[in-house]
mmCIF file of the C-alpha atoms, coordinates in Angstrom:
data_MODEL
# 
_entry.id   MODEL 
# 
loop_
_atom_site.group_PDB 
_atom_site.id 
_atom_site.type_symbol 
_atom_site.label_atom_id 
_atom_site.label_alt_id 
_atom_site.label_comp_id 
_atom_site.label_asym_id 
_atom_site.label_entity_id 
_atom_site.label_seq_id 
_atom_site.pdbx_PDB_ins_code 
_atom_site.Cartn_x 
_atom_site.Cartn_y 
_atom_site.Cartn_z 
_atom_site.occupancy 
_atom_site.B_iso_or_equiv 
_atom_site.pdbx_formal_charge 
_atom_site.auth_seq_id 
_atom_site.auth_comp_id 
_atom_site.auth_asym_id 
_atom_site.auth_atom_id 
_atom_site.pdbx_PDB_model_num 
ATOM 1   C CA . MET A 1 1   ? -13.315 20.655  -25.161 1.00 0.00 ? 1   MET A CA 1 
ATOM 2   C CA . HIS A 1 2   ? -12.341 24.324  -24.994 1.00 0.00 ? 2   HIS A CA 1 
ATOM 3   C CA . ASP A 1 3   ? -14.651 26.110  -27.448 1.00 0.00 ? 3   ASP A CA 1 
ATOM 4   C CA . LEU A 1 4   ? -15.352 22.975  -29.492 1.00 0.00 ? 4   LEU A CA 1 
ATOM 5   C CA . SER A 1 5   ? -18.469 20.842  -29.373 1.00 0.00 ? 5   SER A CA 1 
ATOM 6   C CA . TYR A 1 6   ? -18.281 17.065  -29.245 1.00 0.00 ? 6   TYR A CA 1 
ATOM 7   C CA . LEU A 1 7   ? -19.520 17.004  -32.823 1.00 0.00 ? 7   LEU A CA 1 
ATOM 8   C CA . ASP A 1 8   ? -16.520 19.155  -33.764 1.00 0.00 ? 8   ASP A CA 1 
ATOM 9   C CA . ILE A 1 9   ? -14.201 16.654  -32.085 1.00 0.00 ? 9   ILE A CA 1 
ATOM 10  C CA . LEU A 1 10  ? -15.949 13.715  -33.769 1.00 0.00 ? 10  LEU A CA 1 
ATOM 11  C CA . ASP A 1 11  ? -15.510 15.553  -37.055 1.00 0.00 ? 11  ASP A CA 1 
ATOM 12  C CA . CYS A 1 12  ? -11.755 15.650  -36.385 1.00 0.00 ? 12  CYS A CA 1 
ATOM 13  C CA . ALA A 1 13  ? -11.747 11.904  -35.661 1.00 0.00 ? 13  ALA A CA 1 
ATOM 14  C CA . MET A 1 14  ? -13.624 11.276  -38.905 1.00 0.00 ? 14  MET A CA 1 
ATOM 15  C CA . LEU A 1 15  ? -11.160 13.434  -40.852 1.00 0.00 ? 15  LEU A CA 1 
ATOM 16  C CA . ALA A 1 16  ? -8.384  11.020  -39.879 1.00 0.00 ? 16  ALA A CA 1 
ATOM 17  C CA . TYR A 1 17  ? -9.931  8.614   -42.391 1.00 0.00 ? 17  TYR A CA 1 
ATOM 18  C CA . SER A 1 18  ? -9.202  11.133  -45.150 1.00 0.00 ? 18  SER A CA 1 
ATOM 19  C CA . GLY A 1 19  ? -5.880  11.432  -46.938 1.00 0.00 ? 19  GLY A CA 1 
ATOM 20  C CA . THR A 1 20  ? -6.390  15.190  -47.167 1.00 0.00 ? 20  THR A CA 1 
ATOM 21  C CA . PRO A 1 21  ? -7.998  16.268  -43.870 1.00 0.00 ? 21  PRO A CA 1 
ATOM 22  C CA . ARG A 1 22  ? -9.306  19.836  -43.862 1.00 0.00 ? 22  ARG A CA 1 
ATOM 23  C CA . SER A 1 23  ? -10.507 20.984  -40.482 1.00 0.00 ? 23  SER A CA 1 
ATOM 24  C CA . LYS A 1 24  ? -12.094 24.371  -39.905 1.00 0.00 ? 24  LYS A CA 1 
ATOM 25  C CA . ASN A 1 25  ? -10.946 24.219  -36.293 1.00 0.00 ? 25  ASN A CA 1 
ATOM 26  C CA . PHE A 1 26  ? -7.450  22.762  -36.550 1.00 0.00 ? 26  PHE A CA 1 
ATOM 27  C CA . PRO A 1 27  ? -5.651  23.284  -39.873 1.00 0.00 ? 27  PRO A CA 1 
ATOM 28  C CA . CYS A 1 28  ? -3.681  20.162  -40.732 1.00 0.00 ? 28  CYS A CA 1 
ATOM 29  C CA . ILE A 1 29  ? 0.084   20.525  -40.371 1.00 0.00 ? 29  ILE A CA 1 
ATOM 30  C CA . SER A 1 30  ? 0.883   16.853  -40.989 1.00 0.00 ? 30  SER A CA 1 
ATOM 31  C CA . TYR A 1 31  ? -0.851  13.704  -42.223 1.00 0.00 ? 31  TYR A CA 1 
ATOM 32  C CA . GLU A 1 32  ? 0.909   10.387  -41.719 1.00 0.00 ? 32  GLU A CA 1 
ATOM 33  C CA . ASN A 1 33  ? 0.162   7.066   -43.399 1.00 0.00 ? 33  ASN A CA 1 
ATOM 34  C CA . CYS A 1 34  ? 2.412   4.467   -41.790 1.00 0.00 ? 34  CYS A CA 1 
ATOM 35  C CA . GLU A 1 35  ? 2.160   1.506   -44.125 1.00 0.00 ? 35  GLU A CA 1 
ATOM 36  C CA . ASN A 1 36  ? 4.320   -0.897  -42.106 1.00 0.00 ? 36  ASN A CA 1 
ATOM 37  C CA . CYS A 1 37  ? 2.118   -0.682  -38.983 1.00 0.00 ? 37  CYS A CA 1 
ATOM 38  C CA . GLY A 1 38  ? -1.183  0.346   -40.588 1.00 0.00 ? 38  GLY A CA 1 
ATOM 39  C CA . VAL A 1 39  ? -1.581  3.552   -38.550 1.00 0.00 ? 39  VAL A CA 1 
ATOM 40  C CA . GLN A 1 40  ? -2.909  6.775   -40.038 1.00 0.00 ? 40  GLN A CA 1 
ATOM 41  C CA . TYR A 1 41  ? -3.253  10.038  -38.131 1.00 0.00 ? 41  TYR A CA 1 
ATOM 42  C CA . TYR A 1 42  ? -3.266  13.744  -38.684 1.00 0.00 ? 42  TYR A CA 1 
ATOM 43  C CA . VAL A 1 43  ? -1.922  16.557  -36.572 1.00 0.00 ? 43  VAL A CA 1 
ATOM 44  C CA . GLY A 1 44  ? -3.590  19.956  -36.541 1.00 0.00 ? 44  GLY A CA 1 
ATOM 45  C CA . ARG A 1 45  ? -2.560  23.150  -34.830 1.00 0.00 ? 45  ARG A CA 1 
ATOM 46  C CA . ARG A 1 46  ? -4.259  26.373  -33.832 1.00 0.00 ? 46  ARG A CA 1 
ATOM 47  C CA . ASP A 1 47  ? -2.084  28.895  -32.010 1.00 0.00 ? 47  ASP A CA 1 
ATOM 48  C CA . ASP A 1 48  ? -0.712  27.152  -28.880 1.00 0.00 ? 48  ASP A CA 1 
ATOM 49  C CA . THR A 1 49  ? -3.015  24.138  -29.225 1.00 0.00 ? 49  THR A CA 1 
ATOM 50  C CA . LEU A 1 50  ? -2.230  20.825  -30.887 1.00 0.00 ? 50  LEU A CA 1 
ATOM 51  C CA . LEU A 1 51  ? -4.780  18.260  -32.003 1.00 0.00 ? 51  LEU A CA 1 
ATOM 52  C CA . ILE A 1 52  ? -3.889  14.645  -32.766 1.00 0.00 ? 52  ILE A CA 1 
ATOM 53  C CA . ALA A 1 53  ? -6.539  12.496  -34.469 1.00 0.00 ? 53  ALA A CA 1 
ATOM 54  C CA . PHE A 1 54  ? -6.080  8.786   -35.163 1.00 0.00 ? 54  PHE A CA 1 
ATOM 55  C CA . ARG A 1 55  ? -7.895  6.835   -37.845 1.00 0.00 ? 55  ARG A CA 1 
ATOM 56  C CA . GLY A 1 56  ? -9.891  3.763   -36.885 1.00 0.00 ? 56  GLY A CA 1 
ATOM 57  C CA . THR A 1 57  ? -9.903  0.238   -38.293 1.00 0.00 ? 57  THR A CA 1 
ATOM 58  C CA . ASP A 1 58  ? -9.952  0.548   -42.062 1.00 0.00 ? 58  ASP A CA 1 
ATOM 59  C CA . SER A 1 59  ? -7.972  -2.408  -43.402 1.00 0.00 ? 59  SER A CA 1 
ATOM 60  C CA . LEU A 1 60  ? -7.194  -6.088  -42.905 1.00 0.00 ? 60  LEU A CA 1 
ATOM 61  C CA . LYS A 1 61  ? -3.906  -5.088  -41.252 1.00 0.00 ? 61  LYS A CA 1 
ATOM 62  C CA . ASP A 1 62  ? -5.797  -2.965  -38.710 1.00 0.00 ? 62  ASP A CA 1 
ATOM 63  C CA . LEU A 1 63  ? -8.154  -5.864  -37.982 1.00 0.00 ? 63  LEU A CA 1 
ATOM 64  C CA . THR A 1 64  ? -5.188  -8.172  -37.400 1.00 0.00 ? 64  THR A CA 1 
ATOM 65  C CA . VAL A 1 65  ? -3.798  -5.669  -34.878 1.00 0.00 ? 65  VAL A CA 1 
ATOM 66  C CA . ASP A 1 66  ? -7.202  -5.394  -33.165 1.00 0.00 ? 66  ASP A CA 1 
ATOM 67  C CA . MET A 1 67  ? -7.386  -9.152  -32.630 1.00 0.00 ? 67  MET A CA 1 
ATOM 68  C CA . ARG A 1 68  ? -4.033  -9.457  -30.844 1.00 0.00 ? 68  ARG A CA 1 
ATOM 69  C CA . PHE A 1 69  ? -5.670  -9.661  -27.416 1.00 0.00 ? 69  PHE A CA 1 
ATOM 70  C CA . TRP A 1 70  ? -2.659  -10.833 -25.409 1.00 0.00 ? 70  TRP A CA 1 
ATOM 71  C CA . LYS A 1 71  ? -1.214  -8.273  -23.023 1.00 0.00 ? 71  LYS A CA 1 
ATOM 72  C CA . MET A 1 72  ? 2.354   -7.005  -22.693 1.00 0.00 ? 72  MET A CA 1 
ATOM 73  C CA . ARG A 1 73  ? 4.319   -4.472  -20.659 1.00 0.00 ? 73  ARG A CA 1 
ATOM 74  C CA . PRO A 1 74  ? 4.786   -1.130  -22.484 1.00 0.00 ? 74  PRO A CA 1 
ATOM 75  C CA . PRO A 1 75  ? 8.329   -1.079  -23.965 1.00 0.00 ? 75  PRO A CA 1 
ATOM 76  C CA . TYR A 1 76  ? 9.367   1.966   -21.918 1.00 0.00 ? 76  TYR A CA 1 
ATOM 77  C CA . GLY A 1 77  ? 9.259   2.936   -18.261 1.00 0.00 ? 77  GLY A CA 1 
ATOM 78  C CA . ASN A 1 78  ? 9.541   0.818   -15.113 1.00 0.00 ? 78  ASN A CA 1 
ATOM 79  C CA . ALA A 1 79  ? 10.387  -2.814  -15.883 1.00 0.00 ? 79  ALA A CA 1 
ATOM 80  C CA . LEU A 1 80  ? 8.728   -3.879  -12.609 1.00 0.00 ? 80  LEU A CA 1 
ATOM 81  C CA . SER A 1 81  ? 5.437   -2.138  -13.402 1.00 0.00 ? 81  SER A CA 1 
ATOM 82  C CA . LYS A 1 82  ? 2.227   -4.160  -13.218 1.00 0.00 ? 82  LYS A CA 1 
ATOM 83  C CA . ILE A 1 83  ? 0.842   -2.221  -16.189 1.00 0.00 ? 83  ILE A CA 1 
ATOM 84  C CA . ARG A 1 84  ? -0.117  -4.380  -19.156 1.00 0.00 ? 84  ARG A CA 1 
ATOM 85  C CA . VAL A 1 85  ? -1.648  -3.249  -22.434 1.00 0.00 ? 85  VAL A CA 1 
ATOM 86  C CA . HIS A 1 86  ? -3.064  -4.756  -25.617 1.00 0.00 ? 86  HIS A CA 1 
ATOM 87  C CA . SER A 1 87  ? 0.003   -5.959  -27.536 1.00 0.00 ? 87  SER A CA 1 
ATOM 88  C CA . GLY A 1 88  ? -1.395  -5.075  -30.949 1.00 0.00 ? 88  GLY A CA 1 
ATOM 89  C CA . PHE A 1 89  ? -2.237  -1.495  -29.989 1.00 0.00 ? 89  PHE A CA 1 
ATOM 90  C CA . ILE A 1 90  ? 1.045   -0.751  -28.222 1.00 0.00 ? 90  ILE A CA 1 
ATOM 91  C CA . THR A 1 91  ? 3.130   -2.299  -31.027 1.00 0.00 ? 91  THR A CA 1 
ATOM 92  C CA . ALA A 1 92  ? 1.371   -0.087  -33.561 1.00 0.00 ? 92  ALA A CA 1 
ATOM 93  C CA . TYR A 1 93  ? 1.681   3.064   -31.443 1.00 0.00 ? 93  TYR A CA 1 
ATOM 94  C CA . THR A 1 94  ? 5.391   2.620   -30.677 1.00 0.00 ? 94  THR A CA 1 
ATOM 95  C CA . ASP A 1 95  ? 6.310   2.300   -34.350 1.00 0.00 ? 95  ASP A CA 1 
ATOM 96  C CA . LYS A 1 96  ? 8.845   4.994   -35.280 1.00 0.00 ? 96  LYS A CA 1 
ATOM 97  C CA . CYS A 1 97  ? 6.438   6.452   -37.816 1.00 0.00 ? 97  CYS A CA 1 
ATOM 98  C CA . VAL A 1 98  ? 3.951   7.116   -35.019 1.00 0.00 ? 98  VAL A CA 1 
ATOM 99  C CA . ARG A 1 99  ? 5.393   7.784   -31.554 1.00 0.00 ? 99  ARG A CA 1 
ATOM 100 C CA . GLU A 1 100 ? 8.671   9.450   -32.568 1.00 0.00 ? 100 GLU A CA 1 
ATOM 101 C CA . LYS A 1 101 ? 7.009   11.767  -35.069 1.00 0.00 ? 101 LYS A CA 1 
ATOM 102 C CA . ILE A 1 102 ? 4.225   12.768  -32.697 1.00 0.00 ? 102 ILE A CA 1 
ATOM 103 C CA . HIS A 1 103 ? 6.731   13.734  -30.007 1.00 0.00 ? 103 HIS A CA 1 
ATOM 104 C CA . ARG A 1 104 ? 8.387   16.144  -32.445 1.00 0.00 ? 104 ARG A CA 1 
ATOM 105 C CA . PHE A 1 105 ? 5.199   18.196  -32.664 1.00 0.00 ? 105 PHE A CA 1 
ATOM 106 C CA . VAL A 1 106 ? 5.166   18.889  -28.912 1.00 0.00 ? 106 VAL A CA 1 
ATOM 107 C CA . THR A 1 107 ? 7.320   22.002  -29.111 1.00 0.00 ? 107 THR A CA 1 
ATOM 108 C CA . PRO A 1 108 ? 7.813   24.566  -26.316 1.00 0.00 ? 108 PRO A CA 1 
ATOM 109 C CA . ALA A 1 109 ? 5.140   26.735  -27.989 1.00 0.00 ? 109 ALA A CA 1 
ATOM 110 C CA . ILE A 1 110 ? 2.450   24.076  -27.417 1.00 0.00 ? 110 ILE A CA 1 
ATOM 111 C CA . GLU A 1 111 ? 0.444   24.520  -24.213 1.00 0.00 ? 111 GLU A CA 1 
ATOM 112 C CA . ASN A 1 112 ? -2.704  22.463  -24.888 1.00 0.00 ? 112 ASN A CA 1 
ATOM 113 C CA . ILE A 1 113 ? -3.084  19.048  -26.511 1.00 0.00 ? 113 ILE A CA 1 
ATOM 114 C CA . TYR A 1 114 ? -6.356  17.516  -27.681 1.00 0.00 ? 114 TYR A CA 1 
ATOM 115 C CA . ILE A 1 115 ? -6.421  13.860  -28.680 1.00 0.00 ? 115 ILE A CA 1 
ATOM 116 C CA . THR A 1 116 ? -9.215  11.999  -30.429 1.00 0.00 ? 116 THR A CA 1 
ATOM 117 C CA . GLY A 1 117 ? -9.889  8.905   -32.472 1.00 0.00 ? 117 GLY A CA 1 
ATOM 118 C CA . HIS A 1 118 ? -12.494 6.339   -33.416 1.00 0.00 ? 118 HIS A CA 1 
ATOM 119 C CA . SER A 1 119 ? -12.263 2.561   -32.924 1.00 0.00 ? 119 SER A CA 1 
ATOM 120 C CA . PHE A 1 120 ? -8.625  1.402   -33.342 1.00 0.00 ? 120 PHE A CA 1 
ATOM 121 C CA . GLY A 1 121 ? -7.789  5.112   -33.493 1.00 0.00 ? 121 GLY A CA 1 
ATOM 122 C CA . ALA A 1 122 ? -9.433  5.654   -30.103 1.00 0.00 ? 122 ALA A CA 1 
ATOM 123 C CA . ALA A 1 123 ? -7.195  2.986   -28.556 1.00 0.00 ? 123 ALA A CA 1 
ATOM 124 C CA . LEU A 1 124 ? -4.124  4.622   -30.083 1.00 0.00 ? 124 LEU A CA 1 
ATOM 125 C CA . GLY A 1 125 ? -5.337  7.975   -28.763 1.00 0.00 ? 125 GLY A CA 1 
ATOM 126 C CA . VAL A 1 126 ? -5.525  6.583   -25.221 1.00 0.00 ? 126 VAL A CA 1 
ATOM 127 C CA . LEU A 1 127 ? -1.963  5.258   -25.433 1.00 0.00 ? 127 LEU A CA 1 
ATOM 128 C CA . CYS A 1 128 ? -0.777  8.526   -26.942 1.00 0.00 ? 128 CYS A CA 1 
ATOM 129 C CA . ALA A 1 129 ? -2.402  10.631  -24.221 1.00 0.00 ? 129 ALA A CA 1 
ATOM 130 C CA . LEU A 1 130 ? -0.760  8.725   -21.375 1.00 0.00 ? 130 LEU A CA 1 
ATOM 131 C CA . ASP A 1 131 ? 2.600   8.689   -23.145 1.00 0.00 ? 131 ASP A CA 1 
ATOM 132 C CA . LEU A 1 132 ? 2.603   12.434  -23.823 1.00 0.00 ? 132 LEU A CA 1 
ATOM 133 C CA . GLN A 1 133 ? 1.367   13.338  -20.354 1.00 0.00 ? 133 GLN A CA 1 
ATOM 134 C CA . TYR A 1 134 ? 4.160   11.279  -18.812 1.00 0.00 ? 134 TYR A CA 1 
ATOM 135 C CA . ASN A 1 135 ? 6.809   12.970  -20.961 1.00 0.00 ? 135 ASN A CA 1 
ATOM 136 C CA . TYR A 1 136 ? 5.297   16.491  -21.106 1.00 0.00 ? 136 TYR A CA 1 
ATOM 137 C CA . PRO A 1 137 ? 3.331   16.845  -17.843 1.00 0.00 ? 137 PRO A CA 1 
ATOM 138 C CA . GLU A 1 138 ? 3.288   20.649  -17.984 1.00 0.00 ? 138 GLU A CA 1 
ATOM 139 C CA . ARG A 1 139 ? 0.850   20.668  -20.917 1.00 0.00 ? 139 ARG A CA 1 
ATOM 140 C CA . ALA A 1 140 ? -2.941  20.583  -20.532 1.00 0.00 ? 140 ALA A CA 1 
ATOM 141 C CA . TYR A 1 141 ? -4.606  17.503  -22.004 1.00 0.00 ? 141 TYR A CA 1 
ATOM 142 C CA . GLU A 1 142 ? -8.141  16.710  -23.087 1.00 0.00 ? 142 GLU A CA 1 
ATOM 143 C CA . VAL A 1 143 ? -9.227  13.463  -24.706 1.00 0.00 ? 143 VAL A CA 1 
ATOM 144 C CA . ALA A 1 144 ? -12.478 12.504  -26.428 1.00 0.00 ? 144 ALA A CA 1 
ATOM 145 C CA . VAL A 1 145 ? -12.643 9.090   -28.063 1.00 0.00 ? 145 VAL A CA 1 
ATOM 146 C CA . PHE A 1 146 ? -15.441 7.274   -29.871 1.00 0.00 ? 146 PHE A CA 1 
ATOM 147 C CA . GLY A 1 147 ? -16.110 3.535   -29.957 1.00 0.00 ? 147 GLY A CA 1 
ATOM 148 C CA . CYS A 1 148 ? -12.977 2.823   -27.950 1.00 0.00 ? 148 CYS A CA 1 
ATOM 149 C CA . PRO A 1 149 ? -12.048 -0.776  -27.139 1.00 0.00 ? 149 PRO A CA 1 
ATOM 150 C CA . ARG A 1 150 ? -10.473 -1.682  -23.803 1.00 0.00 ? 150 ARG A CA 1 
ATOM 151 C CA . VAL A 1 151 ? -6.750  -0.948  -23.931 1.00 0.00 ? 151 VAL A CA 1 
ATOM 152 C CA . GLY A 1 152 ? -5.130  -2.265  -20.736 1.00 0.00 ? 152 GLY A CA 1 
ATOM 153 C CA . ASN A 1 153 ? -5.469  -3.851  -17.320 1.00 0.00 ? 153 ASN A CA 1 
ATOM 154 C CA . ARG A 1 154 ? -6.492  -2.302  -13.992 1.00 0.00 ? 154 ARG A CA 1 
ATOM 155 C CA . ALA A 1 155 ? -2.974  -0.988  -13.316 1.00 0.00 ? 155 ALA A CA 1 
ATOM 156 C CA . PHE A 1 156 ? -2.967  0.763   -16.679 1.00 0.00 ? 156 PHE A CA 1 
ATOM 157 C CA . VAL A 1 157 ? -6.387  2.301   -16.063 1.00 0.00 ? 157 VAL A CA 1 
ATOM 158 C CA . LYS A 1 158 ? -5.351  3.498   -12.598 1.00 0.00 ? 158 LYS A CA 1 
ATOM 159 C CA . SER A 1 159 ? -2.260  5.214   -14.012 1.00 0.00 ? 159 SER A CA 1 
ATOM 160 C CA . TYR A 1 160 ? -4.167  6.670   -16.951 1.00 0.00 ? 160 TYR A CA 1 
ATOM 161 C CA . ASN A 1 161 ? -7.072  8.076   -14.928 1.00 0.00 ? 161 ASN A CA 1 
ATOM 162 C CA . LYS A 1 162 ? -4.649  9.689   -12.489 1.00 0.00 ? 162 LYS A CA 1 
ATOM 163 C CA . ARG A 1 163 ? -2.673  11.414  -15.237 1.00 0.00 ? 163 ARG A CA 1 
ATOM 164 C CA . VAL A 1 164 ? -5.233  12.197  -17.958 1.00 0.00 ? 164 VAL A CA 1 
ATOM 165 C CA . ILE A 1 165 ? -8.221  13.345  -15.945 1.00 0.00 ? 165 ILE A CA 1 
ATOM 166 C CA . LYS A 1 166 ? -10.170 15.007  -18.756 1.00 0.00 ? 166 LYS A CA 1 
ATOM 167 C CA . THR A 1 167 ? -11.091 11.954  -20.797 1.00 0.00 ? 167 THR A CA 1 
ATOM 168 C CA . ILE A 1 168 ? -14.528 11.283  -22.220 1.00 0.00 ? 168 ILE A CA 1 
ATOM 169 C CA . ARG A 1 169 ? -15.197 7.953   -23.861 1.00 0.00 ? 169 ARG A CA 1 
ATOM 170 C CA . PHE A 1 170 ? -18.328 7.903   -26.026 1.00 0.00 ? 170 PHE A CA 1 
ATOM 171 C CA . GLU A 1 171 ? -20.218 4.624   -26.385 1.00 0.00 ? 171 GLU A CA 1 
ATOM 172 C CA . ASN A 1 172 ? -23.073 4.405   -28.865 1.00 0.00 ? 172 ASN A CA 1 
ATOM 173 C CA . GLY A 1 173 ? -25.918 1.971   -28.291 1.00 0.00 ? 173 GLY A CA 1 
ATOM 174 C CA . ASN A 1 174 ? -24.562 -1.568  -28.079 1.00 0.00 ? 174 ASN A CA 1 
ATOM 175 C CA . ASP A 1 175 ? -21.386 -0.891  -30.027 1.00 0.00 ? 175 ASP A CA 1 
ATOM 176 C CA . ALA A 1 176 ? -19.644 -4.278  -30.157 1.00 0.00 ? 176 ALA A CA 1 
ATOM 177 C CA . ILE A 1 177 ? -16.105 -2.881  -30.255 1.00 0.00 ? 177 ILE A CA 1 
ATOM 178 C CA . THR A 1 178 ? -16.505 -1.128  -26.902 1.00 0.00 ? 178 THR A CA 1 
ATOM 179 C CA . LYS A 1 179 ? -17.046 -4.577  -25.349 1.00 0.00 ? 179 LYS A CA 1 
ATOM 180 C CA . LEU A 1 180 ? -13.688 -5.861  -26.605 1.00 0.00 ? 180 LEU A CA 1 
ATOM 181 C CA . PRO A 1 181 ? -11.281 -7.233  -25.562 1.00 0.00 ? 181 PRO A CA 1 
ATOM 182 C CA . PRO A 1 182 ? -13.514 -9.090  -23.072 1.00 0.00 ? 182 PRO A CA 1 
ATOM 183 C CA . ALA A 1 183 ? -13.236 -8.005  -19.445 1.00 0.00 ? 183 ALA A CA 1 
ATOM 184 C CA . ILE A 1 184 ? -12.729 -11.663 -18.523 1.00 0.00 ? 184 ILE A CA 1 
ATOM 185 C CA . PHE A 1 185 ? -9.246  -11.313 -20.028 1.00 0.00 ? 185 PHE A CA 1 
ATOM 186 C CA . GLY A 1 186 ? -8.415  -8.635  -17.469 1.00 0.00 ? 186 GLY A CA 1 
ATOM 187 C CA . TYR A 1 187 ? -9.046  -5.590  -19.652 1.00 0.00 ? 187 TYR A CA 1 
ATOM 188 C CA . ARG A 1 188 ? -10.751 -2.456  -18.314 1.00 0.00 ? 188 ARG A CA 1 
ATOM 189 C CA . HIS A 1 189 ? -11.924 0.889   -19.753 1.00 0.00 ? 189 HIS A CA 1 
ATOM 190 C CA . VAL A 1 190 ? -10.329 4.280   -19.053 1.00 0.00 ? 190 VAL A CA 1 
ATOM 191 C CA . GLY A 1 191 ? -11.918 7.679   -18.490 1.00 0.00 ? 191 GLY A CA 1 
ATOM 192 C CA . PHE A 1 192 ? -15.518 8.745   -18.073 1.00 0.00 ? 192 PHE A CA 1 
ATOM 193 C CA . ARG A 1 193 ? -18.104 6.904   -20.144 1.00 0.00 ? 193 ARG A CA 1 
ATOM 194 C CA . LEU A 1 194 ? -20.790 8.931   -21.899 1.00 0.00 ? 194 LEU A CA 1 
ATOM 195 C CA . HIS A 1 195 ? -23.427 6.692   -23.417 1.00 0.00 ? 195 HIS A CA 1 
ATOM 196 C CA . VAL A 1 196 ? -25.431 7.897   -26.422 1.00 0.00 ? 196 VAL A CA 1 
ATOM 197 C CA . GLY A 1 197 ? -27.977 6.245   -28.659 1.00 0.00 ? 197 GLY A CA 1 
ATOM 198 C CA . SER A 1 198 ? -30.194 3.267   -27.816 1.00 0.00 ? 198 SER A CA 1 
ATOM 199 C CA . PRO A 1 199 ? -30.093 1.702   -24.311 1.00 0.00 ? 199 PRO A CA 1 
ATOM 200 C CA . ARG A 1 200 ? -27.093 -0.473  -23.591 1.00 0.00 ? 200 ARG A CA 1 
ATOM 201 C CA . LEU A 1 201 ? -28.100 -4.103  -22.994 1.00 0.00 ? 201 LEU A CA 1 
ATOM 202 C CA . PHE A 1 202 ? -26.074 -6.849  -21.373 1.00 0.00 ? 202 PHE A CA 1 
ATOM 203 C CA . GLY A 1 203 ? -24.913 -9.480  -23.839 1.00 0.00 ? 203 GLY A CA 1 
ATOM 204 C CA . VAL A 1 204 ? -26.076 -7.499  -26.891 1.00 0.00 ? 204 VAL A CA 1 
ATOM 205 C CA . CYS A 1 205 ? -23.498 -6.479  -29.510 1.00 0.00 ? 205 CYS A CA 1 
ATOM 206 C CA . ASN A 1 206 ? -24.125 -4.430  -32.628 1.00 0.00 ? 206 ASN A CA 1 
ATOM 207 C CA . LEU A 1 207 ? -21.441 -3.595  -35.194 1.00 0.00 ? 207 LEU A CA 1 
ATOM 208 C CA . ARG A 1 208 ? -23.690 -1.050  -36.915 1.00 0.00 ? 208 ARG A CA 1 
ATOM 209 C CA . ASP A 1 209 ? -23.650 1.079   -33.762 1.00 0.00 ? 209 ASP A CA 1 
ATOM 210 C CA . HIS A 1 210 ? -19.870 1.337   -34.197 1.00 0.00 ? 210 HIS A CA 1 
ATOM 211 C CA . SER A 1 211 ? -19.893 3.427   -37.365 1.00 0.00 ? 211 SER A CA 1 
ATOM 212 C CA . CYS A 1 212 ? -18.898 7.098   -37.290 1.00 0.00 ? 212 CYS A CA 1 
ATOM 213 C CA . GLY A 1 213 ? -22.244 7.953   -38.860 1.00 0.00 ? 213 GLY A CA 1 
ATOM 214 C CA . ARG A 1 214 ? -24.178 6.318   -36.018 1.00 0.00 ? 214 ARG A CA 1 
ATOM 215 C CA . TYR A 1 215 ? -22.058 8.156   -33.453 1.00 0.00 ? 215 TYR A CA 1 
ATOM 216 C CA . TYR A 1 216 ? -22.695 11.448  -35.214 1.00 0.00 ? 216 TYR A CA 1 
ATOM 217 C CA . GLN A 1 217 ? -26.468 10.878  -35.264 1.00 0.00 ? 217 GLN A CA 1 
ATOM 218 C CA . SER A 1 218 ? -26.624 9.852   -31.598 1.00 0.00 ? 218 SER A CA 1 
ATOM 219 C CA . ILE A 1 219 ? -24.494 12.739  -30.342 1.00 0.00 ? 219 ILE A CA 1 
ATOM 220 C CA . TRP A 1 220 ? -26.506 15.173  -32.448 1.00 0.00 ? 220 TRP A CA 1 
ATOM 221 C CA . LYS A 1 221 ? -29.776 13.938  -30.886 1.00 0.00 ? 221 LYS A CA 1 
ATOM 222 C CA . ARG A 1 222 ? -28.330 14.181  -27.377 1.00 0.00 ? 222 ARG A CA 1 
ATOM 223 C CA . CYS A 1 223 ? -26.601 17.552  -27.640 1.00 0.00 ? 223 CYS A CA 1 
ATOM 224 C CA . CYS A 1 224 ? -28.625 19.529  -30.167 1.00 0.00 ? 224 CYS A CA 1 
# 
């Protein structure tokens, strides 16, 4: 992404877990802790470039959101659309503390937007990327997410991949979260998958492969 390595981007995703994120690449201009919906994210800026990093699952409230597998239509846009998304993720993202505030940072001076996140934060990043691209299509977008669960159905993926072309979705080993919600429920993955770590095996799930530390180690071995 631009002049950043994937380890730099993962570092930004990891910083979202911190209440005082300090990035050498994107100085923090805002850190939000939305207690009512359980979302935490930080916004960094460097010149004409904005970075939005979402925190992953880090509380019981987050886990409750993750497990709301039923799908719903996004609460904006075409009422006849076939797009359906994970109800827990979209409810969290559309909270006023999240979506409204993020939109305020997309000023006329911003030309490039990077979005990242890990786990629950990766899912929020996917929703954020499509939302911003729809409302601010003249900006350039790049997305790198880590341990991302499936977010929506085929119609959602088709719309997303058409609009947010530069999306890389890292999967480490047999990360269990990347296999949820189950495809049998109609969920599909967005973007381009880049597998790192141990070989991916059908039917094998490993929660340890989901940690930020494991992702860092696997990407380091692959890229360095």
